[in-house]
SEROZA-452206 format. One record per residue: x, y, z of N, C-alpha, C in turn; residue in three letters. Coordinates in pm, whole numbers, padded with zeros to 5 digits, always signed. Atoms other than C-alpha are relative to their C-alpha. Example, Ala and Ser with C-alpha at 12.3 -4.5 7.8 and 13.67 -1.06 7.14 Angstrom:
+00089-00119+00000+01230-00450+00780+00090+00120+00000ala;-00082-00119-00006+01367-00106+00714-00077+00109+00073ser;
This chain:
-00112+00018+00081+18807+10910+05762+00116+00102+00028unk;-00099-00080-00031+19148+11043+05849+00050+00093-00118unk;-00054-00088+00097+19317+11322+05670+00086-00070-00111unk;-00097+00077+00087+19582+11078+05517-00099-00078-00095unk;+00077+00087+00096+19309+10838+05373-00078+00103-00098unk;+00068-00092+00097+19109+11144+05230+00104+00043-00110unk;-00083-00041+00101+19419+11275+05057+00039-00101-00098unk;-00037+00111+00076+19512+10940+04926-00101-00021-00097unk;+00109+00030+00091+19175+10873+04780-00032+00107-00103unk;+00024-00106+00087+19143+11212+04627+00101+00013-00111unk;-00119-00013+00095+19483+11213+04463+00009-00112-00090unk;-00012+00126+00087+19460+10857+04322-00112+00027-00113unk;+00100-00041+00095+19134+10973+04149+00043+00106-00097unk;-00042-00091+00080+19311+11271+04021+00134-00023-00068unk;-00127+00032+00045+19628+11097+03918+00033+00031-00141unk;-00010-00012+00141+19569+11105+03552+00010+00149-00040unk;-00009-00151+00029+19535+11483+03574+00131+00068+00025unk;-00132-00068-00044+19883+11545+03707+00104-00009-00120unk;-00085-00004+00114+20113+11649+03429+00143-00056+00039unk;-00146+00024-00008+20472+11521+03392+00078+00110+00020unk;-00080-00113-00034+20749+11744+03496+00032+00063-00133unk;-00014-00101+00109+20771+12040+03261-00117+00011-00101unk;+00117-00004+00087+20441+11966+03085-00100+00113+00051unk;+00102-00104-00045+20181+12265+03092-00116-00060+00060unk;+00128+00042-00068+19891+12241+03319-00106+00108+00012unk;+00118-00109-00009+19550+12417+03298+00039+00122-00064unk;-00030-00132+00084+19680+12676+03040+00126+00077+00051unk;-00137-00065-00056+19991+12765+03273+00109-00050-00076unk;-00112+00035+00083+20309+12763+03082+00115-00085+00075unk;-00088+00092-00048+20479+12474+03248+00080+00059+00119unk;-00084-00043-00090+20769+12592+03448-00011+00149+00039unk;+00030-00148-00027+20666+12958+03411-00115+00038+00072unk;+00124-00015-00075+20349+12909+03601+00030+00058+00132unk;-00024-00068-00121+20316+13129+03898-00040-00094+00127unk;+00037+00089-00120+20331+12886+04201+00042+00064+00125unk;-00043-00064-00119+20361+12998+04567+00150-00066+00048unk;-00108+00039-00060+20696+12980+04731-00023-00047+00150unk;+00056+00030-00138+20713+12840+05091-00055+00104+00090unk;+00081-00106-00088+20589+13168+05229-00129+00030-00053unk;+00118-00039+00075+20313+13188+04969+00033+00106-00095unk;-00025-00115+00096+20494+13443+04751-00011-00066-00139unk;+00008+00056+00128+20413+13407+04391+00146+00014-00070unk;-00128-00010+00064+20721+13329+04179-00036-00036-00154unk;+00028+00016+00153+20743+13345+03794+00080-00130-00051unk;-00068+00132+00040+20982+13042+03778+00025-00075+00130unk;-00030+00085-00123+21053+12749+04002+00128+00026+00052unk;-00122-00026-00060+21317+12797+04268+00051-00130+00042unk;-00058+00123-00051+21553+12517+04369-00007-00107-00120unk;+00001+00124+00097+21552+12169+04202-00137-00045-00050unk;+00127+00037+00051+21295+12007+03994-00080-00091+00099unk;+00066+00075-00105+21222+11772+04297-00079+00110+00086unk;+00074-00106-00067+21127+12103+04490-00123+00050-00081unk;+00108-00050+00081+20920+12217+04193-00122-00107+00000unk;+00118+00109-00007+20725+11885+04187-00069-00001+00127unk;+00070-00007-00136+20681+11911+04562-00124+00106+00008unk;+00103-00108-00006+20497+12245+04508-00120-00030-00081unk;+00113+00030+00091+20287+12101+04232-00093-00097+00089unk;+00075+00081-00071+20185+11811+04467-00071+00067+00118unk;+00060-00075-00119+20119+12046+04766-00114+00070-00049unk;+00124-00072+00057+19894+12257+04532-00121-00090-00017unk;+00102+00088+00033+19708+11953+04426-00077-00050+00128unk;+00053+00069-00117+19660+11809+04770-00085+00113+00063unk;+00094-00115-00070+19518+12164+04911-00110+00015-00086unk;+00115-00021+00086+19299+12199+04603-00100-00107+00018unk;+00102+00116-00037+19145+11856+04673-00068+00009+00127unk;+00052-00008-00134+19112+11920+05037-00121+00098-00005unk;+00092-00120+00004+18948+12254+04980-00134-00036-00065unk;+00117+00020+00081+18700+12121+04723-00093-00096+00061unk;+00082+00095-00085+18575+11859+04990-00023+00062+00137unk;+00026-00076-00120+18552+12105+05274-00126+00084+00002unk;+00120-00087-00001+18239+12270+05396+00054+00143+00049unk;-00056-00136-00047+18240+12639+05472+00040+00008+00139unk;-00038+00005-00143+18240+12570+05846+00145-00055+00028unk;-00133+00056-00024+18548+12354+05811+00108+00095-00050unk;-00097-00114+00025+18731+12637+05625+00007+00106+00093unk;-00005-00089-00105+18633+12892+05872+00075-00038+00129unk;-00079+00052-00109+18757+12673+06150+00140-00006+00001unk;-00143-00011+00030+19092+12652+05997+00060+00133+00043unk;-00045-00137-00014+19120+13024+06043+00005+00040+00147unk;+00009-00027-00143+19092+12998+06434+00129-00063+00074unk;-00097+00045-00088+19395+12984+06663-00057+00012+00148unk;+00056-00010-00133+19232+12889+07002+00094-00019+00104unk;-00059+00038-00123+19336+12871+07351-00097-00061+00094unk;+00090+00062-00091+19201+12679+07637+00043+00029+00148unk;-00049-00012-00138+19220+12697+08019+00024-00144+00059unk;+00000+00131-00057+19239+12322+08043+00127-00074-00012unk;-00115+00080+00004+19513+12059+08098-00030-00141-00056unk;+00052+00128+00052+19320+11758+07956-00106+00025-00100unk;+00101-00009+00095+19100+11694+07665-00142-00012+00062unk;+00131+00005-00059+18738+11758+07755-00100+00050-00100unk;+00095-00039+00098+18410+11857+07602+00005+00141-00063unk;-00002-00144+00063+18477+12234+07572+00110+00001-00110unk;-00098+00018+00089+18804+12145+07388-00049-00073-00128unk;+00060+00080+00112+18617+11886+07176-00087+00094-00092unk;+00094-00083+00075+18362+12149+07081+00077+00098-00110unk;-00080-00079+00081+18632+12364+06938+00083-00068-00102unk;-00099+00073+00082+18866+12096+06777-00089-00086-00091unk;+00085+00087+00077+18588+11858+06647-00110+00071-00056unk;+00130-00070+00048+18259+12067+06635+00028+00110-00069unk;-00010-00124+00080+18402+12384+06498+00133+00004-00074unk;-00110+00026+00092+18709+12246+06328+00122+00091+00021unk;-00119-00088-00033+18982+12470+06494+00116-00052-00080unk;-00119+00044+00081+19293+12484+06277+00128+00017+00075unk;-00120-00023-00072+19539+12595+06551-00025+00027+00141unk;+00031-00009-00158+19592+12634+06922+00138+00061+00059unk;-00134-00058-00069+19837+12825+07149-00001-00066+00133unk;-00013+00061-00135+19972+12678+07474+00057+00101+00087unk;-00044-00102-00103+20017+12892+07786+00027-00088+00121unk;-00041+00068-00113+20139+12807+08130-00130-00057+00072unk;+00115+00042-00062+19770+12756+08233-00039-00157-00047unk;+00024+00130+00065+19774+12433+08022+00102-00110+00046unk;-00128+00098-00031+20096+12276+08183-00001-00023+00143unk;-00020+00043-00136+20127+12067+08490+00153-00057-00007unk;-00142+00056+00016+20459+11878+08370-00001-00048-00139unk;-00030+00021+00149+20611+11763+08056-00084-00114-00053unk;+00097+00106+00053+20414+11426+08022-00134+00034-00013unk;+00145-00034+00003+20089+11585+08098-00027+00076-00128unk;+00003-00085+00123+20147+11844+07827+00007-00061-00137unk;-00010+00089+00122+20265+11589+07565-00120-00080-00021unk;+00126+00081+00024+19962+11368+07623-00129+00093-00028unk;+00104-00077+00050+19718+11657+07609+00007+00049-00126unk;+00003-00045+00140+19841+11779+07284-00012-00118-00092unk;+00028+00112+00089+19854+11426+07147-00145-00039-00008unk;+00140+00036-00003+19490+11378+07246-00070+00100-00091unk;+00072-00105+00095+19390+11707+07056+00029-00036-00145unk;-00038+00025+00146+19578+11599+06746-00086-00138-00048unk;+00075+00125+00019+19412+11240+06767-00153+00025-00034unk;+00122-00027+00029+19072+11402+06759-00029+00083-00133unk;+00024-00110+00106+19137+11658+06480-00011-00082-00124unk;+00003+00042+00142+19030+11578+06126+00107+00047-00091unk;-00120-00043+00054+19303+11803+06007+00091+00046+00105unk;-00092-00039-00112+19602+11839+06232+00011+00145+00023unk;-00011-00144-00041+19628+12169+06429+00151+00053-00013unk;-00131-00054-00041+19927+12397+06427-00018+00031+00153unk;-00010-00025-00146+20013+12377+06798+00111+00098+00028unk;-00103-00095-00017+20198+12685+06893+00032+00045+00141unk;-00052-00052-00128+20380+12852+07189+00089+00111-00026unk;-00099-00097+00010+20584+13160+07248+00130-00046+00072unk;-00128+00059-00059+20932+13027+07284+00117+00090-00070unk;-00095-00090+00050+21147+13341+07214+00129-00022+00064unk;-00108-00004-00087+21387+13278+07492+00007+00126+00083unk;-00003-00117-00106+21483+13520+07782-00129+00012+00073unk;+00108-00016-00078+21181+13670+07930-00128-00063-00056unk;+00108+00069+00066+20935+13487+07700+00050-00138-00042unk;-00047+00137+00000+21026+13124+07761-00075-00092+00087unk;+00091+00072-00078+20738+12923+07871+00053-00131+00053unk;-00055+00121-00055+20913+12589+07885+00112+00016+00098unk;-00114-00027-00084+21223+12730+08058-00060+00052+00135unk;+00051-00053-00120+21015+12919+08315-00065-00116+00083unk;+00074+00089-00066+20818+12606+08409+00100-00131+00020unk;-00103+00113-00017+21148+12388+08411-00038-00133-00066unk;+00021+00123+00097+21025+12157+08133+00119-00021-00077unk;-00124+00018+00069+21348+12230+07952+00097+00114+00040unk;-00096-00089-00035+21665+12434+08011-00040+00144-00063unk;+00026-00139+00054+21622+12831+07962+00064+00021-00122unk;-00075-00049+00121+21688+12964+07623+00045+00151+00016unk;-00060-00137-00015+21900+13282+07586-00097+00097-00075unk;+00075-00114+00061+21731+13616+07496+00049+00040-00117unk;-00041-00054+00129+21735+13785+07163+00111+00099+00033unk;-00094-00099-00028+21934+14070+07314+00136-00066+00033unk;-00136+00069-00034+22199+13821+07458+00051-00070-00132unk;-00049+00064+00109+22225+13630+07138+00066+00095-00107unk;-00063-00106+00079+22294+13956+06930+00135+00038+00063unk;-00119-00048-00055+22550+14053+07180+00120-00097+00004unk;-00109+00093+00025+22757+13746+07114+00085+00027-00118unk;-00063-00030+00125+22846+13876+06772+00003-00106-00090unk;-00003+00117+00088+22794+13524+06639-00147-00050-00042unk;+00136+00044+00048+22468+13451+06443-00005-00146+00021unk;+00005+00136-00029+22549+13081+06483-00063-00031+00136unk;+00066+00034-00129+22442+13102+06844-00149+00015-00005unk;+00142-00017+00022+22101+13238+06731-00057-00126-00065unk;+00031+00121+00068+22088+12947+06482-00023-00119+00086unk;+00003+00109-00100+22169+12695+06762-00118+00014+00093unk;+00123-00022-00089+21902+12849+06985-00126-00037-00063unk;+00124+00039+00068+21641+12800+06722-00011-00149-00024unk;+00013+00148+00010+21742+12444+06667-00035-00057+00139unk;+00039+00050-00137+21716+12382+07042-00156+00005+00033unk;+00139-00023-00023+21376+12548+07065-00069-00097-00082unk;+00085+00086+00089+21252+12334+06775+00002-00147+00045unk;-00016+00135-00054+21386+12010+06930-00092-00018+00125unk;+00074-00005-00133+21228+12094+07263-00147+00004-00031unk;+00137-00009+00026+20902+12182+07108-00063-00124-00074unk;+00057+00113+00070+20851+11899+06868+00004-00128+00083unk;+00017+00120-00089+20924+11645+07138-00130+00008+00089unk;+00136-00016-00060+20611+11776+07303-00115-00008-00081unk;+00111-00007+00084+20404+11785+07003-00033+00154-00050unk;+00021-00131+00049+20433+12148+06942+00080+00032-00137unk;-00040-00008+00130+20488+12245+06579+00017+00141-00049unk;+00001-00140+00035+20475+12627+06569+00057+00088+00110unk;-00054-00095-00099+20677+12889+06748-00036+00127-00045unk;+00038-00141+00039+20546+13246+06756+00126+00083+00031unk;-00129-00057-00024+20897+13373+06727+00052-00014-00139unk;-00050-00113-00080+21116+13560+06636-00057+00124-00012unk;+00036-00139+00006+21058+13913+06725+00089+00067-00089unk;-00087-00078+00098+21180+14133+06439-00024+00148+00003unk;-00004-00128-00020+21112+14464+06589+00125+00069+00017unk;-00123-00050-00024+21385+14706+06584-00022+00119+00112unk;+00007-00102-00114+21462+14917+06897+00038+00125-00047unk;-00034-00147+00043+21439+15295+06821-00021+00081+00129unk;+00002-00085-00122+21389+15414+07176+00068-00094+00112unk;-00068+00072-00099+21584+15319+07489-00085-00078+00093unk;+00084+00062-00095+21286+15225+07697-00125-00073-00079unk;+00085+00063+00077+21109+15013+07429-00057-00116+00089unk;+00079+00075-00083+20835+14794+07591+00055-00145+00004unk;-00055+00136+00027+21002+14474+07448+00141-00040+00077unk;-00127+00014-00077+21344+14527+07625+00084-00115-00056unk;-00083+00110+00045+21549+14204+07596-00046-00098-00107unk;+00049+00083+00092+21317+14055+07346+00050+00046-00139unk;-00045-00069+00125+21477+14279+07076+00146-00040-00039unk;-00141+00055+00050+21783+14160+06865+00089+00134-00003unk;-00088-00116+00034+21897+14520+06788-00048+00132-00031unk;+00034-00129+00023+21885+14884+06705-00008+00035-00152unk;-00003-00025+00136+21902+14848+06329-00058-00123-00076unk;+00055+00118+00065+21737+14626+06062+00105-00108-00044unk;-00101+00082+00042+22051+14464+05948+00055-00097+00121unk;-00043+00083-00111+22145+14341+06297-00122-00101+00040unk;+00120+00063-00038+21780+14224+06367-00018-00114-00111unk;+00023+00102+00094+21770+14035+06032+00110-00109+00005unk;-00110+00104-00023+22110+13862+06094-00035-00104+00102unk;+00030+00095-00127+22003+13716+06432-00127-00062-00004unk;+00146+00054+00012+21629+13681+06389-00008-00111-00107unk;+00010+00079+00122+21687+13534+06052+00085-00145+00026unk;-00064+00118-00030+21936+13274+06198-00079-00088+00092unk;+00099+00080-00089+21687+13175+06477-00105-00055-00079unk;+00097+00044+00080+21427+13144+06220+00036-00127-00078unk;-00049+00131+00074+21630+12909+06007+00029-00113+00084unk;-00026+00116-00075+21736+12697+06294-00129-00067+00046unk;+00128+00061-00030+21365+12641+06392-00050-00071-00120unk;+00081+00052+00115+21232+12587+06035+00091-00114-00068unk;-00064+00105+00047+21522+12366+05931-00028-00133+00074unk;+00039+00122-00103+21404+12133+06227-00154-00014+00005unk;+00144+00048+00014+21041+12121+06117-00097+00095+00081unk;+00099-00095-00075+20888+12414+06335-00024+00112-00068unk;+00032-00122+00067+20700+12680+06172+00029+00116+00081unk;-00038-00130-00065+20825+13029+06254-00105+00097-00029unk;+00086-00096+00001+20637+13339+06301+00072+00143+00016unk;-00062-00124-00009+20789+13705+06232-00100+00093+00072unk;+00087-00104-00082+20634+13956+06487+00076+00121+00053unk;+00137-00024+00004+20503+14210+06561-00026+00112-00113unk;+00025-00090+00098+20399+14375+06227-00100+00118+00052unk;-00108-00053+00094+20433+14666+06150+00125+00039+00046unk;-00122-00029-00058+20712+14681+06384-00027+00093+00117unk;+00031-00082-00134+20684+14808+06752+00112+00014+00091unk;-00117-00028-00090+21033+14871+06868+00001+00134+00062unk;-00017-00131-00053+20954+15221+06943-00116+00036+00099unk;+00110-00028-00073+20639+15178+07150+00047-00024+00157unk;-00009+00019-00131+20645+15208+07538-00116-00031+00090unk;+00114+00053-00073+20300+15101+07628-00039-00129-00063unk;+00028+00125+00024+20175+14759+07627-00138-00026-00072unk;+00124+00023+00054+19899+14657+07379-00090-00099+00060unk;+00099+00082-00088+19757+14414+07632-00079+00090+00081unk;+00065-00091-00108+19662+14719+07841-00069+00125-00072unk;+00046-00122+00056+19593+14999+07590+00024-00011-00156unk;-00026-00003+00140+19607+15095+07220+00126+00102-00029unk;-00104-00111+00023+19958+15251+07154-00006+00052-00136unk;-00012-00069+00132+20038+15487+06867+00147-00014-00051unk;-00123+00010+00079+20332+15415+06634+00030+00125-00045unk;-00021-00145+00035+20457+15773+06619+00126+00011-00085unk;-00127+00006+00097+20701+15721+06319-00058+00054-00134unk;+00038-00040+00144+20693+15901+05979+00000-00121-00101unk;-00002+00103+00088+20640+15698+05676+00146-00036-00043unk;-00141+00024+00040+21013+15749+05579+00068-00084+00109unk;-00067+00086-00099+21120+15609+05912-00055-00144+00011unk;+00054+00128+00006+20882+15314+05896+00069-00075-00120unk;-00064+00081+00109+21017+15212+05554+00149-00029+00009unk;-00140+00018-00001+21374+15251+05638+00040-00091+00117unk;-00036+00070-00118+21362+15076+05974-00100-00110+00025unk;+00090+00110-00035+21039+14882+06077-00034-00086-00111unk;+00031+00076+00125+20938+14767+05737+00124-00071-00055unk;-00129+00068+00064+21295+14707+05627+00041-00132+00073unk;-00027+00112-00078+21339+14450+05907-00076-00116-00047unk;+00080+00098+00038+21040+14251+05795+00029-00043-00139unk;-00024+00020+00140+21106+14297+05431+00134-00091-00023unk;-00131+00068+00022+21466+14165+05468-00016-00150+00031unk;+00012+00139-00042+21341+13835+05622-00098-00073-00074unk;+00094+00080+00081+21062+13747+05383+00053-00108-00096unk;-00067+00084+00081+21316+13594+05160+00028-00132+00067unk;-00037+00128-00067+21383+13350+05441-00118-00097+00023unk;+00120+00091-00010+21032+13186+05406-00060-00020+00131unk;+00066+00030-00115+20883+13252+05735-00138-00064-00006unk;+00138+00070+00006+20584+13038+05817-00120+00096+00009unk;+00115-00096-00020+20366+13337+05928+00068+00126+00029unk;-00030-00121-00061+20375+13696+06015-00117+00041+00082unk;+00089-00032-00090+20193+13822+06317-00008+00156+00002unk;+00028-00146+00001+20026+14172+06317-00066+00024+00142unk;+00057-00026-00143+19949+14340+06649-00072+00132+00000unk;+00094-00102-00007+19752+14625+06785+00073+00133+00018unk;-00047-00136-00001+19893+14974+06723-00081+00075-00110unk;+00057-00084+00099+19762+15270+06548+00133+00059-00072unk;-00121-00041+00072+20001+15375+06268-00053+00116-00086unk;+00058-00122+00051+19902+15743+06181+00041+00022-00149unk;-00051-00032+00118+20124+15752+05880-00073-00091-00115unk;+00074+00099+00096+19915+15461+05709-00156+00012+00021unk;+00118+00005-00051+19588+15455+05905-00027+00062+00132unk;+00014-00072-00136+19499+15702+06177-00107-00048+00084unk;+00117+00037-00069+19179+15536+06266-00002-00139+00055unk;+00003+00132-00032+19212+15157+06282+00130-00062+00046unk;-00134+00069-00060+19453+14936+06483+00052-00081-00125unk;-00058+00082+00116+19690+14762+06253-00051-00128-00034unk;+00074+00120+00018+19522+14435+06313-00112+00002-00100unk;+00124-00001+00070+19211+14549+06169+00001+00098-00125unk;-00022-00100+00092+19342+14784+05910+00040-00056-00142unk;-00037+00048+00127+19328+14685+05538+00128+00080-00068unk;-00109-00100+00051+19579+14991+05471+00132-00076+00060unk;-00111+00043-00065+19829+14815+05712+00045-00146-00044unk;-00018+00132+00031+19782+14452+05636+00001-00023-00157unk;+00005+00027+00131+19660+14414+05274+00084+00090-00096unk;-00076-00089+00097+19799+14725+05105+00131+00026+00026unk;-00147-00017-00024+20129+14758+05289+00087-00140+00005unk;-00068+00126-00019+20229+14406+05399-00008-00088-00124unk;+00032+00081+00117+20080+14225+05119+00039+00056-00136unk;-00018-00062+00135+20072+14459+04811+00127+00058-00024unk;-00125-00071+00026+20379+14669+04876+00118-00081+00034unk;-00115+00075-00044+20607+14426+05058+00002-00136-00078unk;-00002+00135+00060+20488+14120+04855-00034-00128+00080unk;+00021+00123-00079+20405+13885+05143-00143-00046-00028unk;+00146+00068+00014+20118+13641+05052-00005-00128+00090unk;+00003+00124-00085+20174+13379+05326-00099+00030+00107unk;+00091-00017-00102+19985+13350+05644+00027+00104+00094unk;-00001-00111-00089+19916+13651+05849-00090-00037+00113unk;+00080+00027-00122+19790+13587+06201-00017+00119+00094unk;+00012-00109-00097+19656+13833+06458+00058-00029+00127unk;-00030+00013-00145+19788+13898+06796-00135-00025+00072unk;+00118+00041-00066+19516+13800+07052-00096+00122-00007unk;+00111-00098+00018+19189+13984+06977-00078+00034+00140unk;+00067-00042-00125+19092+14009+07348+00098+00089+00082unk;-00094-00100-00057+19398+14229+07431-00068+00129+00001unk;+00086-00119-00003+19275+14561+07539+00028+00110-00111unk;-00020-00082+00122+19418+14731+07229-00105-00017-00092unk;+00113+00033+00083+19128+14568+07059-00118+00003+00086unk;+00110+00029-00084+18889+14465+07332-00059+00139+00060unk;+00054-00134-00058+18847+14835+07459-00085+00069-00100unk;+00077-00055+00108+18699+14922+07121-00096-00082-00083unk;+00079+00107+00087+18557+14603+06957-00020-00117+00080unk;+00023+00120-00059+18395+14290+07056+00080-00113-00083unk;-00064+00102+00073+18564+13962+06961-00079-00030-00138unk;+00069+00012+00134+18292+13898+06687+00030+00108-00097unk;-00031-00114+00092+18341+14241+06543+00153-00006-00051unk;-00136+00010+00026+18720+14198+06562+00031-00109-00105unk;-00018+00127+00099+18694+13857+06379-00029+00050-00134unk;+00044-00033+00136+18514+14012+06081+00099+00101-00059unk;-00099-00110+00058+18735+14328+06057+00134-00057-00022unk;-00123+00066+00028+19039+14104+06076+00009-00054-00131unk;+00011+00079+00129+18947+13900+05775-00007+00105-00103unk;-00002-00104+00108+18862+14227+05587+00119+00055-00024unk;-00142-00063+00011+19203+14361+05668+00101-00081-00080unk;-00097+00079+00063+19373+14058+05519+00047-00094+00072unk;-00040+00094-00094+19429+13849+05817-00047-00141-00033unk;+00044+00142+00038+19411+13464+05784-00034-00075+00140unk;+00023+00077-00106+19446+13317+06132-00024+00081+00130unk;+00056-00084-00098+19253+13472+06419+00023-00064+00144unk;-00021+00038-00142+19378+13440+06781-00094+00072+00097unk;+00079-00081-00085+19155+13523+07057-00114-00087+00066unk;+00097+00089-00051+18885+13245+07102+00054-00080+00117unk;-00050+00067-00128+18937+13105+07461-00084-00100+00055unk;+00077+00107-00025+18650+12871+07481-00106-00028-00099unk;+00083+00030+00118+18377+12717+07271-00115+00110-00018unk;+00102-00111+00012+18128+12998+07349+00055+00115-00076unk;-00063-00108+00072+18377+13267+07228+00020-00028-00136unk;-00024+00036+00149+18470+13083+06919-00130-00006-00075unk;+00145+00003+00081+18092+13028+06830-00037+00137-00031unk;+00047-00147+00030+18026+13393+06857+00080+00064-00100unk;-00089-00064+00109+18318+13487+06632-00039-00077-00130unk;+00047+00075+00151+18204+13201+06364-00130+00069-00036unk;+00134-00049+00054+17853+13336+06367+00011+00142-00060unk;-00022-00121+00068+17978+13687+06306+00050-00004-00144unk;-00066+00035+00132+18179+13555+06005-00118-00048-00081unk;+00108+00043+00088+17870+13381+05877-00093+00114-00043unk;+00090-00111+00043+17665+13688+05905+00060+00091-00100unk;-00064-00085+00095+17924+13890+05722-00008-00063-00144unk;+00009+00072+00130+17928+13619+05449-00134+00008-00069unk;+00134+00006+00037+17551+13602+05426-00026+00146-00050unk;+00026-00143+00037+17550+13998+05401+00081+00044-00121unk;-00079-00049+00104+17800+14001+05127+00124+00091+00047unk;-00118-00069-00051+18055+14184+05350+00124-00074-00014unk;-00101+00098+00030+18292+13882+05316-00038-00100-00117unk;+00028+00106+00102+18295+13660+05013+00053-00139+00042unk;-00043+00133-00023+18339+13284+05018+00143-00010-00060unk;-00141-00002+00067+18645+13343+04779+00103+00048+00100unk;-00086-00060-00105+18812+13556+05071+00019-00110+00097unk;-00015+00100-00117+18755+13260+05315+00090-00114-00070unk;-00077+00098+00069+18896+13017+05061+00142+00048-00016unk;-00134-00049+00009+19200+13238+05018+00072-00028+00127unk;-00063+00023-00131+19283+13223+05396+00012-00153+00033unk;-00003+00149-00022+19206+12843+05421+00106-00047-00078unk;-00105+00053+00087+19433+12778+05128+00138+00029+00053unk;-00127-00034-00055+19718+12975+05276+00035-00089+00126unk;-00017+00081-00113+19674+12784+05604+00033-00150-00029unk;-00031+00141+00038+19650+12435+05454+00128-00020-00073unk;-00132+00013+00070+19949+12504+05233+00118+00010+00080unk;-00093-00004-00095+20153+12599+05516+00010-00129+00080unk;+00010+00119-00064+20046+12289+05702+00075-00114-00095unk;-00062+00104+00089+20143+12077+05393+00144+00012-00016unk;-00141-00016+00014+20478+12220+05368+00082-00038+00106unk;-00075+00043-00133+20566+12142+05729-00038-00144+00038unk;+00025+00144-00039+20423+11789+05709-00116-00022+00081unk;+00124+00026-00095+20110+11847+05913-00119-00074-00085unk;+00090+00066+00102+19903+11744+05615+00071-00087-00099unk;-00078+00090+00085+20006+11428+05426-00019+00058-00157unk;-00002-00032+00152+20106+11504+05062+00037-00134-00079unk;-00004+00131+00081+20068+11202+04818+00039+00017-00134unk;-00029-00006+00153+20231+11155+04485-00084-00117-00063unk;+00076+00104+00063+19961+10967+04278+00063-00072-00104unk;-00074+00073+00092+20221+10857+04025+00085-00103+00062unk;-00084+00116-00070+20419+10655+04290-00066-00125+00018unk;+00067+00127+00000+20361+10295+04296+00085-00093+00115unk;+00127-00056-00065+20258+10251+04586+00023+00144+00025unk;-00010-00151-00026+20182+10616+04656+00081+00028+00116unk;-00078-00045-00121+20434+10804+04866-00108+00067+00090unk;+00077-00086-00085+20259+10921+05175+00086+00076+00111unk;-00092-00087-00086+20415+11206+05364-00089+00045+00109unk;+00092-00043-00118+20237+11232+05697+00084+00070+00106unk;-00072-00071-00120+20319+11430+06022+00091-00098+00069unk;-00098+00070-00067+20617+11305+06202+00113-00058-00088unk;-00111+00028+00086+20880+11097+06016-00043-00003-00133unk;+00043+00008+00154+20891+11106+05637-00068+00138-00049unk;+00074-00124+00041+20788+11479+05607+00057+00043-00138unk;-00043-00068+00129+20797+11658+05281+00095+00107+00035unk;-00076-00116-00038+20938+11967+05443+00099-00027+00089unk;-00108+00021-00098+21241+11944+05615-00047+00069+00135unk;+00144-00029-00047+20210+13554+07004+00010+00132+00057unk;+00046-00144-00036+20217+13786+07098+00088+00044+00115unk;-00076-00048-00103+20356+14007+07371-00023-00093+00125unk;+00020+00097-00101+20393+13839+07708-00138-00022+00065unk;+00136+00021-00049+20084+13680+07831+00000-00031+00154unk;-00003+00015-00139+19972+13673+08191+00005-00146+00049unk;-00024+00152-00027+19961+13282+08174+00142-00027+00009unk;
């Protein structure tokens, strides 16, 4: 059964339970009920029109019904952003996509021969998936521009160049271009923009940075984000907690973010906080020690950095994804299975790092062991699965059906949508 057929059947059964607009549901006070915004933020009143309010109700019902029919393994699978070494669908990919229900994937140069090959590869992956994957790529522009480097599309300008124009419209247009190029290939998620604020002249990210102050970063990164998401591509703010001051590469070591709490709040955190109102699809957390918050654990694995700071203090309740868990910032200290469990404990939802069926299996087994031991609860898994499925529904990857329509409206991926990685990889 396809995900569209499953949603239709579930919501038709539930049609009588859906309240009319403005009618209280399940003890919630009608329009005062706290529903998530497009980023997953709770709001006390609906934002936008009654049409958007009803859309949120339908998305919530769709996700509720899907979750109620998913196994634990299916929910866990949604929490994995996999990568592969392949250029065509094979048994290894099938084991991850079908056998272990992977929810997302990242594309690197190692997966690309030419435009048509990549398009067909990604189409075959989605054709096998029960729930469509978020297919992602790092398309920031400048030195991180995989499609441009491989001559699949014209090069995109760097963040530094876009900010130097003095015209945020240029950044918006770059976001639009990136989205159009990616969606043509079947890529629906961009691990961009970088919202780190440069605080040292030799910052490791160089031209990937929009500027030296939060206001400049927000102006241009926000425009790039809007250009993408206006055109149906999920964006991702990175790299929480903000690494514009590091001069070492987390691919190779575990840097320390030597910033006081006051500096973090006024600069690094301010840039992220300023863009949360723009409804970013995701936030990526990377591998640095932040002594002012947690002197022991990398940010990716730290409840103090993710749950207590990003979620509780800044108020972000959307999808948090990890940077790759096999980067040396993590791998020098933890195995992939250990990092998987610790990431979920920290408050992360989407785990990047499984590179084949064997590595994904090991991470899944560690999560199962933690659940059986009571270290992780099933409610915690449901929380992450719900965030991921809600994001997919908002961007049309999961069909959302109005059971009151006659015939029911079906909003599937492609035409008719409801919704309008990391540091450089060696690939």
